[in-house]
C-alpha positions as YAML, in Angstrom:
chain: A
units: angstrom
residues:
- id: 1
  name: MET
  ca: [-0.13, 0.15, -0.05]
- id: 2
  name: SER
  ca: [1.37, 3.32, -0.91]
- id: 3
  name: GLN
  ca: [0.78, 6.36, 1.16]
- id: 4
  name: ILE
  ca: [0.21, 9.84, -0.31]
- id: 5
  name: THR
  ca: [1.50, 12.75, 1.78]
- id: 6
  name: VAL
  ca: [0.14, 16.15, 1.09]
- id: 7
  name: LEU
  ca: [2.26, 19.14, 2.30]
- id: 8
  name: ASN
  ca: [0.65, 22.32, 3.15]
- id: 9
  name: GLU
  ca: [2.71, 25.04, 2.15]
- id: 10
  name: MET
  ca: [3.10, 28.10, 4.67]
- id: 11
  name: THR
  ca: [3.66, 31.45, 3.51]
- id: 12
  name: TYR
  ca: [5.18, 34.12, 5.62]
- id: 13
  name: LYS
  ca: [3.60, 37.44, 5.18]
- id: 14
  name: PRO
  ca: [5.19, 40.12, 7.05]
- id: 15
  name: LYS
  ca: [3.05, 42.43, 9.05]
- id: 16
  name: ALA
  ca: [4.95, 45.43, 8.11]
- id: 17
  name: ILE
  ca: [7.78, 46.54, 5.67]
- id: 18
  name: PRO
  ca: [11.00, 47.42, 7.40]
- id: 19
  name: ALA
  ca: [11.61, 50.88, 7.39]
- id: 20
  name: VAL
  ca: [15.26, 50.65, 5.80]
- id: 21
  name: ILE
  ca: [13.86, 49.40, 2.40]
- id: 22
  name: PRO
  ca: [12.12, 52.72, 1.02]
- id: 23
  name: LEU
  ca: [15.46, 54.41, 1.92]
- id: 24
  name: VAL
  ca: [17.53, 51.81, -0.18]
- id: 25
  name: TYR
  ca: [15.25, 52.07, -3.12]
- id: 26
  name: ASP
  ca: [15.58, 55.96, -2.81]
- id: 27
  name: ALA
  ca: [19.24, 55.53, -2.78]
- id: 28
  name: LEU
  ca: [19.35, 53.28, -5.36]
- id: 29
  name: PHE
  ca: [17.23, 55.43, -7.93]
- id: 30
  name: LYS
  ca: [19.12, 58.57, -7.11]
- id: 31
  name: LEU
  ca: [22.78, 56.28, -7.67]
- id: 32
  name: GLU
  ca: [20.95, 55.29, -11.03]
- id: 33
  name: SER
  ca: [20.35, 58.81, -12.09]
- id: 34
  name: LYS
  ca: [23.50, 60.08, -11.18]
- id: 35
  name: VAL
  ca: [25.29, 57.15, -13.25]
- id: 36
  name: ALA
  ca: [23.06, 58.08, -16.51]
- id: 37
  name: GLU
  ca: [24.16, 61.65, -15.87]
- id: 38
  name: ALA
  ca: [27.69, 61.08, -15.65]
- id: 39
  name: LYS
  ca: [27.46, 58.73, -18.98]
- id: 40
  name: LYS
  ca: [25.91, 61.59, -20.49]
- id: 41
  name: VAL
  ca: [28.65, 64.34, -19.95]
- id: 42
  name: GLN
  ca: [31.55, 61.91, -20.50]
- id: 43
  name: PRO
  ca: [32.26, 62.10, -24.26]
- id: 44
  name: LYS
  ca: [32.54, 58.25, -25.69]
- id: 45
  name: ALA
  ca: [36.23, 57.24, -26.71]
- id: 46
  name: ASP
  ca: [36.74, 57.55, -30.09]
- id: 47
  name: THR
  ca: [38.22, 53.95, -30.94]
- id: 48
  name: ARG
  ca: [38.61, 54.48, -34.66]
- id: 49
  name: LEU
  ca: [42.15, 54.43, -35.91]
- id: 50
  name: PRO
  ca: [43.49, 57.70, -37.47]
- id: 51
  name: ILE
  ca: [43.45, 57.85, -41.35]
- id: 52
  name: CYS
  ca: [47.36, 58.12, -41.36]
- id: 53
  name: ASP
  ca: [47.69, 54.71, -39.75]
- id: 54
  name: LYS
  ca: [45.10, 53.15, -41.70]
- id: 55
  name: TYR
  ca: [46.33, 50.35, -44.35]
- id: 56
  name: LEU
  ca: [43.10, 50.74, -46.39]
- id: 57
  name: LEU
  ca: [41.15, 54.00, -47.11]
- id: 58
  name: THR
  ca: [37.62, 54.60, -48.52]
- id: 59
  name: ILE
  ca: [37.33, 57.01, -51.24]
- id: 60
  name: GLU
  ca: [35.91, 59.53, -49.00]
- id: 61
  name: GLU
  ca: [39.06, 58.90, -46.65]
- id: 62
  name: ALA
  ca: [41.69, 59.29, -49.31]
- id: 63
  name: ALA
  ca: [40.07, 62.28, -50.75]
- id: 64
  name: GLU
  ca: [40.37, 64.06, -47.30]
- id: 65
  name: TYR
  ca: [43.73, 62.59, -46.55]
- id: 66
  name: PHE
  ca: [45.53, 63.31, -50.06]
- id: 67
  name: GLY
  ca: [43.66, 66.56, -50.78]
- id: 68
  name: ILE
  ca: [42.05, 65.31, -54.24]
- id: 69
  name: GLY
  ca: [38.67, 65.37, -55.23]
- id: 70
  name: GLN
  ca: [36.20, 62.18, -54.65]
- id: 71
  name: LYS
  ca: [35.46, 62.46, -58.38]
- id: 72
  name: ARG
  ca: [39.15, 62.77, -59.33]
- id: 73
  name: ILE
  ca: [39.93, 59.47, -57.29]
- id: 74
  name: ARG
  ca: [37.09, 57.67, -58.97]
- id: 75
  name: ARG
  ca: [38.18, 58.61, -62.40]
- id: 76
  name: LEU
  ca: [41.81, 57.31, -61.60]
- id: 77
  name: ILE
  ca: [40.27, 54.35, -60.48]
- id: 78
  name: SER
  ca: [38.19, 53.95, -63.76]
- id: 79
  name: LEU
  ca: [40.97, 54.88, -65.90]
- id: 80
  name: ASP
  ca: [43.27, 51.91, -64.56]
- id: 81
  name: PRO
  ca: [41.15, 49.33, -62.54]
- id: 82
  name: THR
  ca: [44.16, 47.03, -62.20]
- id: 83
  name: ALA
  ca: [46.20, 49.89, -60.23]
- id: 84
  name: ARG
  ca: [48.36, 48.38, -57.61]
- id: 85
  name: PHE
  ca: [46.67, 50.73, -55.22]
- id: 86
  name: ILE
  ca: [43.27, 49.58, -55.71]
- id: 87
  name: LEU
  ca: [41.93, 46.88, -53.74]
- id: 88
  name: THR
  ca: [38.07, 45.90, -54.23]
- id: 89
  name: VAL
  ca: [36.22, 44.35, -51.30]
- id: 90
  name: GLY
  ca: [33.08, 43.13, -52.80]
- id: 91
  name: ASN
  ca: [31.43, 45.93, -54.47]
- id: 92
  name: ARG
  ca: [33.54, 48.36, -52.43]
- id: 93
  name: THR
  ca: [36.52, 49.87, -53.74]
- id: 94
  name: GLN
  ca: [39.21, 50.38, -51.20]
- id: 95
  name: ILE
  ca: [42.79, 52.60, -51.90]
- id: 96
  name: LYS
  ca: [46.08, 50.97, -50.24]
- id: 97
  name: ARG
  ca: [47.41, 54.33, -48.48]
- id: 98
  name: LYS
  ca: [50.83, 53.58, -48.98]
- id: 99
  name: GLU
  ca: [50.45, 52.28, -52.75]
- id: 100
  name: PHE
  ca: [48.75, 55.58, -53.63]
- id: 101
  name: GLU
  ca: [51.20, 57.47, -51.87]
- id: 102
  name: LYS
  ca: [53.67, 56.04, -54.04]
- id: 103
  name: TYR
  ca: [51.54, 56.55, -57.03]
- id: 104
  name: ILE
  ca: [51.09, 60.41, -56.24]
- id: 105
  name: ASP
  ca: [54.89, 60.62, -55.93]
- id: 106
  name: GLU
  ca: [55.89, 59.42, -59.36]
- id: 107
  name: ALA
  ca: [52.91, 61.22, -61.00]
- id: 108
  name: SER
  ca: [53.57, 64.51, -62.41]
- id: 109
  name: CYS
  ca: [49.89, 65.21, -62.68]
- id: 110
  name: VAL
  ca: [46.80, 63.74, -61.28]
...
């Protein structure tokens, strides 16, 4: 014969909330608002590399770095799509910075 035992759960209901709990919640709320305020004030650190340290440049970055217009750089790419300073990544054209520097050094006009 098996016996079935039923346990009644007893729940503890406090009669009153301790006085400290509302003070703790208030302090946490104030702390969170101060942290959020501090995050707004501090500028986010720029983790991007400066253009002069990059190996590959976008056409926009190359135009800014070399002081040549974007249209002119695009025209140079279209004139010689197999140039050493061009790297195509998918459908994106990238400029090898050091190779393009050599190209400009050797060129008499761009």
